[in-house]
Structure formats: C-alpha cells, structure tokens
C-alpha positions as CSV (number, residue, x, y, z in Angstrom):
1,X,101.1,38.3,3.8
2,X,99.2,38.0,7.1
3,X,100.1,39.2,11.1
4,X,101.4,35.8,11.5
5,X,104.2,38.0,9.1
6,X,104.9,40.6,10.8
7,X,105.5,39.4,13.9
8,X,108.5,38.0,14.2
9,X,109.0,42.1,13.8
10,X,108.4,42.4,17.5
11,X,112.5,40.6,18.2
12,X,113.9,44.0,16.8
13,X,112.0,45.8,18.8
14,X,113.3,44.1,22.5
15,X,117.0,43.2,21.1
16,X,119.3,45.6,22.6
17,X,119.5,47.7,25.2
18,X,115.5,47.0,25.5
19,X,116.2,43.9,27.0
20,X,118.8,44.9,28.5
21,X,117.1,47.2,30.9
22,X,114.3,45.1,31.5
23,X,117.3,42.5,33.3
24,X,118.7,45.1,35.2
25,X,115.0,46.5,35.9
26,X,114.3,42.8,36.8
27,X,116.9,42.4,38.9
28,X,116.6,46.0,41.0
29,X,115.1,46.6,44.8
30,X,111.5,46.6,42.9
31,X,111.6,44.7,40.6
32,X,108.1,43.8,39.9
33,X,106.5,47.7,39.9
34,X,110.0,48.8,37.8
35,X,109.2,45.9,34.8
36,X,105.9,46.8,35.2
37,X,106.0,50.1,35.1
38,X,108.7,49.7,31.9
39,X,106.3,47.6,30.1
40,X,103.6,49.8,30.3
41,X,106.1,52.5,28.4
42,X,107.2,49.9,26.3
43,X,103.1,49.1,25.5
44,X,101.7,52.8,25.2
45,X,104.6,53.5,22.6
46,X,104.7,50.3,20.7
47,X,100.4,50.4,20.7
48,X,101.1,55.0,19.2
49,X,103.4,54.4,16.6
50,X,102.1,51.1,15.3
51,X,98.7,52.4,15.1
52,X,100.4,56.1,14.0
53,X,102.0,54.7,11.0
54,X,99.1,52.4,10.5
55,X,96.5,55.3,9.9
56,X,98.5,57.2,8.5
57,X,99.5,54.8,5.1
58,X,95.9,53.6,5.0
59,X,94.7,56.6,4.9
60,X,97.7,57.3,1.4
61,X,96.5,53.9,0.4
62,X,92.3,54.5,0.1
63,X,93.4,58.0,-0.8
64,X,95.2,56.5,-3.7
65,X,92.3,54.5,-4.8
66,X,93.9,51.1,-3.7
67,X,91.0,49.9,-1.8
68,X,89.8,47.7,-4.0
69,X,89.4,46.1,-7.1
70,X,92.0,43.5,-9.2
71,X,95.7,43.5,-9.7
72,X,98.2,45.6,-8.3
73,X,97.1,49.0,-7.8
74,X,100.5,51.7,-7.9
75,X,100.4,53.3,-4.2
76,X,100.5,49.2,-3.7
77,X,103.7,48.9,-4.9
78,X,105.3,52.8,-3.6
79,X,104.1,51.8,0.2
80,X,106.1,48.0,-0.8
81,X,109.1,50.8,-2.1
82,X,109.1,52.3,1.1
83,X,108.8,49.5,3.1
84,X,111.7,47.6,1.2
85,X,113.7,51.5,1.9
86,X,112.7,51.5,5.9
87,X,114.5,47.6,6.1
88,X,117.7,48.5,4.2
89,X,118.2,51.3,7.1
90,X,117.3,49.4,9.2
91,X,119.4,46.8,8.4
92,X,122.3,49.2,8.6
93,X,121.0,50.4,11.7
94,X,121.4,47.7,13.4
95,X,124.5,46.8,12.3
96,X,126.0,50.1,13.4
97,X,124.5,49.4,16.6
98,X,125.5,45.6,17.4
99,X,128.9,46.9,19.5
100,X,127.5,49.8,21.5
101,X,124.4,47.9,23.0
102,X,126.6,47.5,26.1
103,X,125.3,48.8,29.7
104,X,125.4,52.9,29.7
105,X,126.8,54.4,32.9
106,X,122.6,56.1,33.3
107,X,121.8,52.4,33.6
108,X,123.0,51.7,37.2
109,X,120.4,53.5,38.7
110,X,117.8,51.0,37.2
111,X,118.7,49.2,40.1
112,X,116.6,51.6,42.6
113,X,114.0,52.5,39.6
114,X,110.6,52.1,40.5
115,X,107.5,52.3,38.5
116,X,106.8,55.9,37.9
117,X,110.9,56.4,36.7
118,X,110.6,53.0,35.0
119,X,107.1,54.2,32.9
120,X,109.3,57.2,31.7
121,X,112.5,54.6,31.0
122,X,110.5,52.2,28.3
123,X,108.8,55.5,27.2
124,X,112.0,57.2,26.4
125,X,113.4,54.2,25.0
126,X,111.1,53.2,22.2
127,X,110.7,56.8,21.5
128,X,114.8,57.9,20.4
129,X,115.9,54.2,19.5
130,X,115.9,54.1,15.3
131,X,115.9,51.2,15.0
132,X,112.6,51.0,17.1
133,X,111.2,53.5,15.1
134,X,111.5,52.0,11.9
135,X,110.7,48.9,12.9
136,X,107.1,50.8,13.9
137,X,106.9,52.5,11.1
138,X,107.4,49.0,9.0
139,X,105.1,47.8,10.8
140,X,102.5,49.8,10.9
141,X,102.8,50.0,6.4
142,X,102.9,46.8,5.9
143,X,100.2,45.9,7.3
144,X,98.1,48.8,6.0
145,X,99.6,48.5,2.4
146,X,98.0,44.8,2.8
147,X,94.8,45.6,3.6
148,X,94.9,44.8,7.3
149,X,92.3,45.4,9.7
150,X,94.5,47.4,13.3
151,X,93.3,44.4,15.6
152,X,97.2,43.2,13.5
153,X,98.9,45.2,15.3
154,X,97.7,43.7,18.6
155,X,99.7,41.1,18.1
156,X,102.3,42.7,17.7
157,X,102.3,44.6,20.4
158,X,101.8,41.2,22.8
159,X,105.1,39.6,21.9
160,X,106.9,42.9,22.2
161,X,105.2,42.9,25.5
162,X,105.5,39.1,26.3
163,X,109.9,39.7,25.5
164,X,110.1,42.9,27.7
165,X,109.1,40.6,30.4
166,X,110.9,37.6,29.7
167,X,113.6,38.7,32.4
168,X,110.3,39.5,35.3
169,X,108.7,35.9,33.9
170,X,112.3,34.6,34.9
171,X,112.5,36.7,38.3
172,X,108.6,35.0,39.2
173,X,109.6,31.7,37.9
174,X,113.2,31.0,38.6
175,X,113.3,32.4,42.3
176,X,116.8,32.5,43.7
177,X,118.1,30.4,40.2
178,X,117.0,33.8,38.6
179,X,120.5,35.9,39.8
180,X,121.5,33.7,37.8
181,X,119.7,32.9,34.7
182,X,119.3,37.1,34.2
183,X,123.0,38.2,33.9
184,X,123.5,35.4,31.2
185,X,120.6,36.6,29.0
186,X,121.7,39.9,29.5
187,X,125.8,38.9,28.5
188,X,123.6,37.0,25.6
189,X,121.2,40.6,24.6
190,X,124.4,42.8,25.3
191,X,126.5,40.1,22.2
192,X,124.6,38.0,20.1
193,X,120.7,40.0,20.1
194,X,121.9,41.9,17.2
195,X,123.1,38.6,15.0
196,X,119.2,37.2,16.1
197,X,117.0,40.5,14.9
198,X,119.3,41.4,11.3
199,X,118.1,37.6,10.3
200,X,114.9,39.3,10.9
201,X,115.0,41.5,8.8
202,X,116.0,40.5,6.3
203,X,113.7,37.4,6.5
204,X,111.5,40.2,6.6
205,X,113.0,41.8,3.6
206,X,113.0,38.9,0.7
207,X,108.4,39.2,1.7
208,X,108.7,42.9,0.9
209,X,110.9,42.1,-2.1
210,X,108.6,39.3,-3.3
211,X,106.2,41.6,-3.1
212,X,107.1,43.9,-5.8
213,X,107.8,41.3,-7.6
214,X,104.2,39.6,-8.1
C-alpha cells in the first residue's frame, strides 16, 4: 500500500455537509475570505487528526516490534483488524447520514460569513463529524501500519483541501456563470455524494481484507 491508495479517502472527508458548506461560503457576500477561512480550519483539523493517528499507531507498532524483520507481525495484523472495524463503522455512519446532509438552519448565516466565522466553522465541522474523525484515524493508522513516513499524509490533506476549494475555484474561473454551477454542485453533494463515499470505503475495505489474507 502506498500514498496513492489512501488518496481516495479524501472524498469521504468532504462529502455531504462539508462540501455544501463550502458552496454556501463561495456564494456569500465575502466568498474569497470566507472560503479561505474555511479551508484554513479544515487544513488544521485534517493535518492534526491524521498526524495524531499516525503517531499513535506508529508508536504502537514500534513498541510491539513491528518495525522491521521479515514476515507479518502480530501488531500489523491487529492494526489491520482495527482499520477494518473503523471502515465498517464508517460505512454504517455514511449510510445513516445519507438523508441528513441537507441544509441546516445555521447554513443561512454562511451567506454573510467572514474569515473568522468560516475558520471556526471549518474547525468545528471537521471535528464533530463522526465520518471525518473515522476517516482521519483510518488514514493515519493505515499509513503507520505500512511504515509510510509522515509526509505521505500530506497529499491526502492537500487533496481534501482541493476538493473543498472546488466551489471557490468555480467562482474564480467561471465568474457570473458560477451562479448556475454552484447550486447544481450543492444539490449534487446533498443527494449523491454519500454513494461515492460508500464506494471509496468499500474499495479501502477490500484492500484491508487483502492485507489480512496475505
């Protein structure tokens, strides 16, 4: 398993409410400042969350003697089982939330959000969402289990931010036409992003099962 394998999990990070919030911010009174604030908050949480999980599982792997030698180590098998359990829970959470990614009342305030409010929203939204917490732990644990260095987490975080920045990029590149594109993007994220998330989780689950069987 390498850095490219964990990249698709970035889709799970942003699917649903997170992307919908990014669209609202890009459609607001101060789209650039608000969007950048939201991205900054998300970047802080994604970086810290994956790094913390990577450190914890790396320490566990090292303490159990899983850092070298040939053959499969018991600690690696244990981590694989933890990752498998996380993925199953994540699949259930995504499925249960498939109809709850609508537009909460607080999203109306995003039309007038500035950098500070959007930054706090980015922090809070990615901390309190169970799907994001499970995804960050899964990515960090998988990277540690396969002995990947910390920098392998950076592309995952960058892709997460790129996906979140799509509404802002649409605004910058399309100009007035973004008024038609952004609502469509919001509606699509609202209704169908959970399907893509489930497909990504299933793909990652299969890879984990393969690790357990080999």
